[in-house]
N, C-alpha and C positions, 0 to 999 in steps of 0.2 A: 504494501499501500504504500503509495506517493505522502512525502510529507504534507502537502495542503488536502488529503485528502482524512491522514490523521488528525491534522488540525481541525479541519469541519467535526468530524466524529466527538475531537474531544469538546468542542465548543457547546454542540447540540447535546451531548447524553452525558459527560463527565460532571457531576455536581460541583467539582474543584473550580470549573469553568463556567457555573450558572449564573444564577441574576441576582447579584445583592442587592439592587433597590425593590426585591417585591418582597423580602421576609415579614413585614405586617400584611400584605396582599394572600399570601400564602396562610398566616395562620389565621387569621378571617376567615379562610375558604376554609380551609380545615375543619376551623371550628364549625362553622355552618353546617359542612358538609354532615358531621357526627350528628348534629340534631334532628337534620335530614333523615339519616340513619334510624335514630331512633324513635321519629316519626313513624315510620315504616315497621318496622319490628314492634311496636306500641299498638299499633293499629292491628298485626296479625296476630298478636297473643290473644284478644278474648275471639277470633274469627276464626282461625287456621285448623281449629278441628272444625268446626261445621263446615269449612271448605274442604278440606282434603283430608282430616282424619279418617280413620277405620271406621267408624259411622258417619262420614260427612258425606257431602253431595259429591265430590269426585275422589274417591279414596285414593291418597298417591301411593298405599301398597299395590292396590288391586293396578293403577297404569304404569308403575315400574315393572308388574311382571309383567305386561305385555310387552311391553320396552324390550325386557330380558328376552322373551321366547323371541322376540323380532329381530334384533340385530345382536344377539350373542353377546361375545368381548366388545365390539364397539359399544354396548348400552353404556357405557360409564364414559366416554366421548360426547355421544350424543344428550346423555341426560346427567351433565356432571350436579350429582347432589351427593350430598350426606347421608340422605333417604337411605342409600343401598344398604345403609347399615342398618337402618330401623326406621320404621315410619309408623309405631305407636304414638297414641297420645304421648306417653312420655318423651318420646325422641322427638315430638312437634313444639312440646312446649322448651325443652332444653334448647333446641334452635332458637326459638324465640328467645329466651331467657339469656343466651349468651349473645346472641346478640344485641339485647338491650345494653347488656356489661360493657361490651367493648364499647359501643357507641358512645355510652357517656365516659368512657374511659379517653376516647378519642376527643371528646369534647374538654375535656379536663388537662390535654396532652399529654398522656400518658403514655408511651412507647408508641407514636401515631402510624410509624410504619407496621407495627403488629395488631395494631388495631384497624384499621383500614383491612388488610387482609383476612382478619378474623370475621369482620362486617361483610365484605364482599363474599366469602366463602357460604357464608350463613345466608344471606341474602338471595346468592344462586342456587342453594340449597333449594329454598321455597318456589324460586323462578321455576327451574327446572321440574319440577314436580306438579305444580299447582296449575297445569294443563290451562283451560279455559282462564278460569281466576289470574294470569297473569300474562294474559294478553298484550297489555297495553303498553304503549310507547313511554311512558313514562319509567316502567321498569327497566327498561333498555338504556334509558338516561340517567338513572343512578348506577345500572352498574358498569355505564362504559365510565363514567364521572369516576366511580369509585376505585376502577381499575389504573385509570391513568393517574390519581391522586397520589397511589402507591409510591410511585415515580418521583413524585412532588414533593414528597413526605419528608422532612428532616431525619435524621438516624439518631439513634440515643432513645431513652429509655425516659429522661426527662429533657428534652432538647430545649425548650423555651423558643427561641424565636428561630433556632437553627442557625446562628450566621456561621458557624461552621459545617454546615452542611447545605450549600444554597440550593434554590430550586432548580432544577433541568430544564434548561430553554425547551428542549423538546416534549418535556410534559406539559410545561407550562403552555406551549403552542397547541399543543392535542387539544388541552382542555378549553381553549378559545375557538378551536375549529370545531369543537362540538357546540359549543355555544352557538357561533354562525351558523353551521347548518342546521341546528333545530329552526333559526329563523328562517334561512335562506333556502332551504328545502319546503318548508311548509310554505313561503310564498311562489314557489315553483308548482307545488303541486295543485293550488288555488290557481294557476291560470293553465294547467296542463289536462286538470279535471273534468273542462267542459262545462262547469255549473255555471249555470246564466245568473246567478244572484251577485258572482264577484264580479263580474264582466259588468255588471248593470249599478253595481254600488249596494244593490239590497239587500246582501248578507246578513247585514247585522238589524232586520226588521227584527226577526220572531227570535233570535240568539238566545236572550236572555232565560226566557222561557223555557226553550227546546233542549238546553246543555243536560245532562246527565244528573246534577245538583244546583237546581238553581238557589239564589239566596234576596234575602229579602231587599237589599241593596240593588239587585238585577229587575224586582220587580219596577223600582221608582224608573229605573234606565230605559225599562221597557216602552214604559210611555211618554218618552222625550220626542220631540218632534223629528220629523222624519232626516232631517238638513242633520242633525245629529247620527242617526244612524250610517247615512251615507258618509259623513266626514268621518266616522272612527273606521269603516269598511275600508275608505282610500286612506288612512293613517296607517291601518293594519298593513296595506300593500306595500306603502311605502315605506316602513318600518323595515320589515321584512326582507323586500329586496333590492333597498337600496341604503337605507341608514347603516345597516350591520356591518356595511364595506369600512364604516368608521372605524372599526376596530383595529383594522392594519394600516392604517395611516402613520406616516413617521411623527409625526407632533403629538405629544401626550394630552395637549389640551383637547384636541379634538378625541380620543379615547376615553376622556374625563367626562367630557359633555357628552359622549355616547352611552355612557355610565349611567347616568343621569337621567335622559329619556328614556332607557329599556327600563330602569329600575322604578320610576314613576308608571312605566306602561304594565308590568308586571304587578304590583302593588293595586293597581284597578282591577286588572282580571282578579286577583286573590278575591277581592271585595266583592266581585260580582258574579262568581261562579268557583265553584269545588273541584277543583280538578286535583285534588291530593295533595301530595309532594312538587306535582312538575312545574309549576310557575315558582314555588322557592327556590328549587335546585336550577333553574335555570335565570333566574334573579341573581342566586350565590355566584353560578359561575361567571356573573359580568364584576364580581368583586377582582376577578383577575385583569379587570381592565385598568385598575389602578396599581400607582407603585407608591411607595414610601416614601417619598416627596410630597407627596397628596396626603398619605393618613398620617403621618407623626404627628401632624399638628392637632389629629386628636385622640393620640396614643398617650398613655401614663409616661410622668417624664422618666420613668424607670428603665421604660422601655427603648427610651429615645439614643440612649447613649451607644449602643452597637450599631444604630443606622448609620452614624458619624464618626466611628472609629477608625483610626490609624488605618491606610490601604494596607501597609505591610503587614496586618493581624489578621485579613482573609486573604485568600487563595484571588480574587478579582477585585482590582479598584472602584470603592465606592464612589460614582456619580456626583458631579460637581455641579450645582446649580445650573441647568439650564441645558443639561446635556441631555439628550434625544435616549429614549430605549433604543437598544440593541447597541448603541455605541462603544459598548465598550471591549476592549482589546487585551483578552487575558493570556494572550501568548506570552508577554514579558512578565508574569508573575511569576515567583519563583516555588517552582513546584519539583519538590525531588522525585527521581526516579519515574517519570511523566510515561516513559516508555512501556514501563512496568505495571502503572495502573491502568493503560491502556487496555495491556494484553488481559485483562483479570476478566473470568469468566463473569462475574455480576453487571461490567459494561457490557460486554458483549451480549447477553440474555436482553438487558434491558436497550438497549438499541435494536435487534431483532423485534421485538415485542414490539415497539413502538414504532418501525416503519413498519410493520406489518398492517397495524391497526388503520395508520395514516393510509395505505393503500385499499386496505380494505374497505374503507370509507369516500376514499377517494373514487373508486370505479364505479358504484351507486349514482355519485351524484353526476359524473360523467355521463352515466348512461341517460339522465333526465334529458339531455341537449343531443346526444348520438347513440340510439339504442343500441348499434350493432358494432360500437367501438371496439376494435379488437383487443381485447385484455385479458387475460387468465382471469376466471369468476372462481376457481377454485379455492383460491386464498381466501374469497368472501368468505363462501360457502361452509370452509371450514371452523371459521369465527361463530358461524351463527347460532350454536347451542350456548355460548356463554355469555350472549347479548353485550359485547364490550364493543363492538364496530357495530352500530346501525344507522338504518335509512329512517329519516325523518319524515314528516309531513302532517302537519296537526290541521283537522278541520278543510281537508280538500273538498269536501260537498258537504253543504250546512243539511241541517236537516229541519224541514220546513213543518214538522208539527210532533206533538208530543204525544207519547202514548205510557199509562203505565199500566202494570202487571199487578194484579192483586189475588193473592190465594186469599181462601174463603172454605169454611167448614160447615159440615150440616150432618145431623144425625136424622133428619127425615127428607134429606132432598130438597126441600120446599124453603125453611126457613136456613138464610147462609149468615155466618159470622166471618168477616175478615178477621186475617192474621195483620196486626200493627207491624209496620213497618219503623223503623229505629232513624232513618234518616230522608228515605227518598220521599217526593211528595205522594200524601195519599189524602188524609184530612182536609178538606178546603180550608177549613178555617187557621189551620196551623201555620205559624208563619215560618217561610224557608229560613233556613239558618245555614251560618256559614262554620264549614265542618275542617276545611284543609288548613294542616296538611294531615289529618286522617282522612284514611282511605275505605269507607265500605265496599267492599268488594262485592259481593252479594247482591246488594244494591246497583252496584254500577254495569255489571253485567245484565241484570234484568232490563235496564235499558236499553242495554242493544237488544236483548233478547226483542223486546216487545218491537222492536223494529222489523221483524225477520217471523217464521214460523216456528212455530214449537218443535218441530220434526229437525230444525237444524242446533237446535237450545235444550240440548236434551237435561240442563241441571234445571229445567222447570218440572217435567213429570217426573225427575227423580225428587225433587225437593217435595212434591204431593205423596210419594211414595215414604218419605221419611215422615210426614206430617201424621200419615194415617197411622204410626207408629210411634209418635210423641218422641219422636229422637232429642235427646237433650242438646245434643249439641248443634245441632240445626234450628233447634227453639232457639236459640241462643241469639241466632242470626234475628230474629225477631225481637221488639220490643218487648211483647209478654206474650202468654199463653193463652188463647180465650177458651181453652178444652184442660184446664188444669188437672182434672180428676181422671180422666180416658180418654181416649184419640175419640175425633169423630168417626163418622161411617163414612163419611163422604167427602171427598177435598177436590176442589176444583180452582183452574185459575182463569178470574176474568180479566178483559181487557177494556183500560179506559182511554178515552182521549179529553187532556188537560188543556186549559187556557190559563192564563192571568186574568185575573178578576180585571173588570174596568176601574177605573177610581171611582166611578158613581156606584158599582156596585159593593167595593169595600168600603164607601162613607154609609152607605145603608146598611149592610149587613155584617161587615167586620171581615170577609173572606177574602182570602190571598188568591183562590183557584177558582174555577168553575170545571167542571166534570160531567162525561157523558158517557154512562157506558152503552159499548158496541157489542159483544156478546162473551162467549167462553173463549180462551186462547188454546187451550190445552185438553185434551180428555179429561174428564170427571171420572177420578179413580175411586174406587171403594176395595174392601179386603172380604174374602172370601174367608169361610169358615173353615178352611184349610191352610189359610197364613198365605194366600196367593191372591195378587193383584189382579184387578178386573175392570175394564171401560164400563161405569156405569151410565154414560153417555159420552159421546163424539162433540168435539168442538163446533159449534156454531160459526166460528172465522175459520177458515183455512190459511189465510195471509193476511198480512196488514194491510186495512183498510185503505183507500186513497185518504188524504187530508181533506178537510172542508175547506 
């Protein structure tokens, strides 16, 4: 390898030649990432048994058995999860508990590299075995950011700001690359989808009521004039397709301005829609747009000296005021036995891993513009089970209506009682709340199911079966059990259409929603005397009706 090539590798991947003016930004990002991991594991703790437990809706053990039978030794690559060891209820609880503990230690800056690895492995273990309950883009975003953060984090048990273990340039750039792709690819898919609402800027007319879990603030924004919704649709496209390029401009003032714009935007999304930790993660990734010259003014006094120490005390000189991003030349810094360090296995592994991820994320982006681009796709497919190199695309097609599935039980087939949900809209008088970053995966999946047929979403009839047995794990996904003493004889799933109430309706009745029953979504089930399930009545709806 020639000297210029070695110098480039050293500059990109060697922490000794990292970014000395991004210590505070890294510290802030890693603490925030720990909080996001905590929210993810905390959300799972009360849901995981009902979702993928042995008596849950989609048992992980049964799924892994099918994977093992189909793939044999390759199962460990295509389903990378610790649940191969055990998918029992205790194992699921331990998985969440270990993840919670590791995320708290990451927030406390205790052995950040080790805790990031534990969080990543635990969350990947859930995602790889959760089937339909882990098909969200937000899961891939967190796994990608969490994996890349392993190469950004400082070494050591209690590293503080990590002035002796600088953020590597490659990991920093790839995290910003993830942030950029989330926005830019989302903008591109809006144009490529052919959805006319994005082209005529009417996409936001009913956005606030039709998302998975609306908020009460969204109710008020829904009733603003059409010019406001047209302006926000145009601003969305402008930000995703144009403004995000400010992150790569050479002058830091543009990056700082970009940070404030996108942060304000994400705060608005958080207040008006519940997208779990997705928007928090996108907001946190934007911290990496900032540098220590900007953040030092907000840092405690005891943290400021390392940011301005004598340049001989760190491998790379600290920039002087006015110096721009990427202008450091670390080759002149005294580093003994550089060649030996460059030949080390850890550096080679990090270089290979990060270059692989960059390639695996660049190819799908290029294919959005040139579908037949002659580039190998095997490296892209090989990483898919790990969800660390993803293609993003949010709101390619807007949902023009809101349907809701409701489970009901009955002992005579005539009088039906609804199972109350914890989070998704049901009672028209209940105010929509703000839950994010908490993610109720069962409620989310039912929103997706309502847009299709029950034959494509087996979680619906499976839930009916489990409610006929008063399964405690699945009942835990609901707010309460309307049949506490004995399970009902019949269970059905009905489909409703929902709309935000008008201001006049809300003033007169206090309701936030109005709704209309459309029919039964899935077969009405009962249990025979021998314990088998039988269809008591076929659904009246064979597919989701057209919106009114």
